[in-house]
N, C-alpha and C positions, 0 to 999 in steps of 0.2 A: 618209279626202283623196283626193281623186281628182286622179290625175295623168296627164299626155299628155306622148307625146313629140314632139319636133321636130326636126326634119330641113333640113338647110340641099340646096335641090334647086340652085339656080341661084347665079352670081358675082356679086362685092358690085361687078368694076368697072364704071365709068359710074354709078355707085349715089351719094348724096348723105352727105357724113357723117354723118351723125343716120342715117340704114340703116345705115352699119357698126357705128355705136356701139351701135346698139340688138341687131343680129346677135349682138355681144361681147359683152352682157351678158346673154342669152340663152346664153349658153358655144360660142357656134357663130363661126366662122373660114374653114372653108372647107367646099368642096360636100360633101355623102357623111356631112358630123358630124351628130353626133345627139346630145340631149339630153333631160332628163324633167324636170318641174317639175310645180308645186304649182296646179291652176286660179286661178287669180284677176282682183280687176278691175287689176292690175296686170300680169299678162300678158298677159289680152287684150287692153289696149291699144297691148302691145309687139308682139302678134302682130299686128294691125290695121295698121299701120307698116308691115310687113314681109312680105305675110301672101303678097304677089308672089315669094319668095325662097324661101321653106321650104313643108312638110307636118305638119301636126300630125292624129296620132293616137293614139288611148286607148291608153292605156299599158296593160300585162298586170300585175299585181299578182306579184310575185315572193314577200312578206313576209308579213306577218299580217293577216286582214279585216277593214275597217273596219266 
Protein backbone atom coordinates (compact mmCIF):
# COMPACT_ATOMS: atom_id res chain seq x y z
CA UNK A 1 0.00 0.00 0.00
CA UNK A 2 1.29 3.46 -0.89
CA UNK A 3 1.85 5.96 1.90
CA UNK A 4 2.49 9.68 1.91
CA UNK A 5 4.14 12.00 4.42
CA UNK A 6 2.04 15.06 5.22
CA UNK A 7 3.69 18.10 6.86
CA UNK A 8 1.85 21.16 8.14
CA UNK A 9 3.50 24.26 6.69
CA UNK A 10 1.07 27.05 7.62
CA UNK A 11 -0.78 28.14 10.75
CA UNK A 12 -4.46 27.47 11.43
CA UNK A 13 -4.96 31.01 12.78
CA UNK A 14 -7.73 32.59 10.73
CA UNK A 15 -8.86 29.25 9.26
CA UNK A 16 -12.34 27.78 9.68
CA UNK A 17 -13.19 25.21 12.32
CA UNK A 18 -13.58 22.64 9.51
CA UNK A 19 -9.99 23.16 8.42
CA UNK A 20 -8.73 22.91 11.99
CA UNK A 21 -10.68 19.69 12.51
CA UNK A 22 -9.37 18.22 9.27
CA UNK A 23 -5.78 18.91 10.33
CA UNK A 24 -6.43 17.28 13.72
CA UNK A 25 -7.89 14.21 12.01
CA UNK A 26 -4.68 13.98 9.97
CA UNK A 27 -2.66 14.00 13.19
CA UNK A 28 -1.35 17.53 12.71
CA UNK A 29 -1.68 20.62 14.87
CA UNK A 30 1.53 22.59 14.75
CA UNK A 31 3.66 24.01 11.98
CA UNK A 32 6.32 21.45 11.12
CA UNK A 33 4.33 18.48 12.43
CA UNK A 34 4.35 15.43 10.14
CA UNK A 35 2.29 12.27 9.81
CA UNK A 36 2.24 9.29 7.46
CA UNK A 37 -1.01 7.98 6.01
CA UNK A 38 -2.06 5.36 3.49
CA UNK A 39 -3.40 6.80 0.24
CA UNK A 40 -7.13 6.42 -0.27
CA UNK A 41 -10.24 8.37 -1.22
CA UNK A 42 -10.83 9.61 2.33
CA UNK A 43 -7.29 10.99 2.59
CA UNK A 44 -7.51 12.63 -0.82
CA UNK A 45 -10.67 14.47 0.23
CA UNK A 46 -9.09 15.69 3.45
CA UNK A 47 -6.01 16.90 1.60
CA UNK A 48 -8.18 18.76 -0.91
CA UNK A 49 -9.67 20.79 1.97
CA UNK A 50 -6.35 21.75 3.57
CA UNK A 51 -3.98 21.70 0.59
CA UNK A 52 -3.05 25.35 1.24
CA UNK A 53 -1.83 24.46 4.76
CA UNK A 54 0.21 21.29 4.12
CA UNK A 55 2.80 19.73 1.84
CA UNK A 56 2.56 16.12 0.68
CA UNK A 57 5.50 13.93 -0.28
CA UNK A 58 5.77 10.21 -1.03
CA UNK A 59 6.97 8.27 1.99
CA UNK A 60 10.07 6.09 1.84
CA UNK A 61 9.13 2.56 2.86
CA UNK A 62 11.23 1.31 5.77
CA UNK A 63 9.41 -1.96 6.25
CA UNK A 64 8.57 -4.85 3.95
CA UNK A 65 8.20 -4.29 0.22
CA UNK A 66 4.64 -4.43 -1.15
